[in-house]
C-alpha positions in Angstrom: 0.0 0.0 0.0 2.9 2.4 0.9 4.4 1.7 -2.6 1.1 2.7 -4.4 0.8 5.8 -2.2 4.4 7.0 -3.1 3.5 6.4 -6.8 0.3 8.5 -6.4 2.1 11.3 -4.6 5.0 11.5 -6.9 3.2 10.8 -10.2 4.0 13.6 -12.8 0.3 13.3 -13.7 -2.0 15.6 -11.6 -4.4 13.4 -9.8 -6.9 13.7 -7.0 -9.3 11.3 -5.4 -13.0 12.0 -5.0 -15.5 10.4 -2.7 -19.1 10.7 -4.3 -20.8 8.6 -1.8 -23.2 11.3 -0.6 -23.9 12.2 -4.2 -24.9 8.6 -4.9 -27.4 8.6 -2.0 -28.8 11.9 -3.3 -29.4 10.3 -6.7 -30.7 7.2 -5.3 -33.3 9.0 -3.4 -34.7 10.8 -6.5 -37.9 9.6 -7.9 -37.4 7.0 -10.6 -38.6 9.2 -13.4 -36.1 12.0 -12.4 -33.3 9.6 -11.9 -33.9 7.9 -15.3 -33.7 11.1 -17.1 -31.2 13.0 -15.0 -29.9 15.2 -17.8 -33.3 16.7 -18.4 -34.0 17.2 -14.5 -30.6 19.0 -14.2 -31.4 21.3 -17.1 -34.7 22.4 -15.1 -32.8 22.6 -11.9 -29.3 23.7 -12.4 -28.7 24.6 -8.9 -28.7 20.9 -8.1 -25.4 20.5 -10.0 -23.8 23.0 -7.5 -25.5 21.5 -4.5 -24.1 18.1 -5.6 -20.7 19.5 -6.1 -20.9 20.7 -2.4 -21.6 17.1 -1.5 -18.3 16.0 -3.2 -15.4 15.0 -0.9 -11.8 15.1 -1.9 -9.9 12.9 0.5 -6.5 13.1 -1.4 -4.5 15.0 -4.0 -1.0 14.5 -5.2 1.9 17.0 -5.6 1.5 17.4 -9.4 -2.2 18.5 -8.9 -1.2 21.1 -6.2 1.5 22.4 -8.5 -1.0 22.8 -11.4 -3.3 24.7 -9.2 -0.8 26.7 -7.5 -1.7 25.6 -4.0 0.5 25.1 -1.1 -1.4 22.2 0.2 -4.8 20.2 0.0 -6.4 22.5 2.7 -5.6 25.8 0.9 -7.1 24.1 -2.3 -10.2 23.0 -0.6 -11.0 26.4 1.1 -10.6 28.1 -2.3 -12.3 25.5 -4.4 -15.1 27.8 -5.5 -12.4 30.0 -6.9 -11.2 27.3 -9.4 -14.5 26.0 -10.6 -15.4 27.4 -14.0 -18.8 26.9 -15.9 -17.0 24.3 -17.9 -16.1 22.3 -14.9 -19.7 22.4 -13.9 -20.6 21.1 -17.3 -18.2 18.1 -16.9 -19.5 17.6 -13.5 -23.1 17.6 -14.6 -22.0 14.8 -17.1 -20.5 13.0 -14.2 -23.8 13.0 -12.3 -25.7 11.6 -15.2 -23.0 8.9 -15.6 -23.5 8.1 -11.8 -27.3 7.7 -12.4 -26.6 5.5 -15.4 -24.2 3.3 -13.5 -21.0 4.2 -15.1 -18.5 6.9 -13.8 -16.0 6.8 -16.6 -15.5 10.3 -18.3 -13.1 12.2 -20.3 -13.6 15.7 -21.6 -11.7 18.9 -22.4 -12.4 21.8 -19.9 -11.1 25.2 -18.6 -10.1 25.6 -14.9 -8.5 28.4 -13.0 -5.5 28.1 -10.6 -5.5 29.7 -7.3 -3.6 32.7 -8.8 -6.2 33.1 -11.5 -4.3 31.5 -14.3 -6.6 30.0 -16.9 -5.7 26.3 -17.8 -7.0 24.2 -20.6 -7.1 20.5 -19.4 -8.5 17.2 -20.2 -10.4 15.8 -17.2 -10.6 12.2 -16.9 -12.5 10.3 -14.3 -11.7 6.6 -13.7 -14.0 4.6 -11.5 -11.7 2.7 -9.0 -14.2 1.5 -6.5 -17.8 1.0 -7.0 -18.5 -0.2 -3.6 -17.1 2.9 -1.7 -18.1 5.2 -4.5 -14.6 6.7 -5.2 -12.9 7.7 -8.2 -9.5 8.9 -9.5 -9.5 12.1 -11.5 -6.6 12.6 -13.9 -5.9 16.3 -15.1 -3.9 16.5 -18.3 -2.7 20.1 -18.8 -3.0 21.0 -22.6 -2.8 24.8 -22.2 0.3 24.9 -24.5 -1.2 22.7 -26.9 -4.4 24.9 -27.2 -2.2 28.0 -27.7 -0.3 26.2 -30.5 -3.6 25.2 -32.0 -4.8 28.7 -32.0 -1.6 30.0 -33.3 -1.7 27.5 -36.3 -5.5 28.5 -37.0 -4.3 32.2 -37.1 -1.5 31.4 -39.4 -3.8 29.4 -41.6 -6.2 32.4 -41.8 -3.4 34.8 -42.8 -2.2 32.4 -45.5 -5.7 32.0 -46.9 -6.2 35.7 -46.9 -3.0 36.2 -48.7 -3.8 33.5 -51.1 -6.9 35.1 -52.1 -5.9 38.8 -52.1 -2.4 38.5 -53.6 -1.6 40.2 -56.9 -0.1 37.3 -58.5 -1.9 34.2 -60.0 -1.1 31.1 -57.8 -2.1 27.5 -58.6 -1.3 24.3 -56.8 -0.4 21.2 -58.9 -0.1 17.4 -57.8 2.9 15.3 -58.9 0.5 14.0 -61.5 0.1 17.3 -63.0 -3.6 17.7 -61.7 -4.3 21.3 -60.6 -5.9 21.2 -57.3 -6.2 24.8 -56.3 -6.3 28.2 -57.9 -6.6 31.6 -56.5 -8.7 34.5 -57.8 -6.0 36.3 -59.6 -5.2 33.0 -61.4 -8.8 32.9 -62.6 -8.4 36.7 -63.8 -5.3 36.0 -65.7 -6.3 32.6 -67.3 -9.8 33.9 -68.1 -11.2 30.8 -66.5 -13.3 30.0 -63.4 -11.8 28.3 -60.5 -13.6 24.9 -61.1 -12.6 25.1 -64.8 -8.8 25.6 -63.8 -9.1 22.7 -61.3 -10.6 20.4 -63.7 -7.5 20.5 -66.0 -4.2 18.9 -65.8 -1.0 21.1 -66.1 0.0 19.5 -69.3 -3.4 19.6 -70.8 -3.0 20.5 -74.5 -5.9 23.1 -74.1 -3.5 25.5 -72.3 -1.5 25.9 -75.5 1.6 26.9 -73.6 4.3 28.3 -76.2 8.0 29.0 -76.2 9.2 32.5 -76.8 9.6 31.8 -80.5 6.0 30.9 -80.7 6.5 27.1 -81.1 4.7 24.7 -78.8 6.4 24.0 -75.5 6.7 20.1 -74.6 5.6 19.1 -71.1 9.2 18.4 -69.9 10.1 22.0 -70.5 7.1 23.5 -68.6 7.9 25.2 -65.3 5.6 22.8 -63.2 7.1 19.6 -64.3 10.4 21.0 -64.1 10.1 22.3 -60.6 8.6 19.0 -59.3 11.5 17.1 -60.9 14.4 19.2 -59.7 12.7 20.3 -56.4 13.8 23.9 -57.2 12.0 27.1 -58.0 11.8 27.7 -61.9 
């Protein structure tokens, strides 16, 4: 037992243990119709979610969870528990209540929490039912704040690239190795006098393009810029 306690305390993953026995009693005492459709019942009576949260006990937390929440110890965290609960956490907890009523307490969902120093954290909350007889569960918290920031930055860059693609003064087309055109910007449409769909239906070496050398003779595919660039892997 001491070995497992040591693993729990020293785990790099933030974990805390919850005792939901009082919540189980509350749900068991609900009329069968309300218990059988708890999600709808909680929609009509949202205060019950908060009331049930107050029934939840947290007998143990590990060091990684205290570090994540910027708390000195469990007591400081418990005293300030209302400070760290966001609307998203209440939504996760509501799903947990429904899962209790359905006899399953496994749950995994993204949410937002706040540390005791008011820092916003994006996390994945995972509840694993560890003991159905004592009504306790281990809650694992995965901090994905940096991942979320990276995703937002990538979306921002993607939007900037799309904006540049659609507003740039040069015609731009994307060609697959087979020569099939898969994307064309508005300026390419204007220069070629074709619609986007017409351009993207063509292959780069399609005879309809009538690509000529400077002397006016037809340019064979191997001399065209696209095939040359794809072959040499260099700008042409």
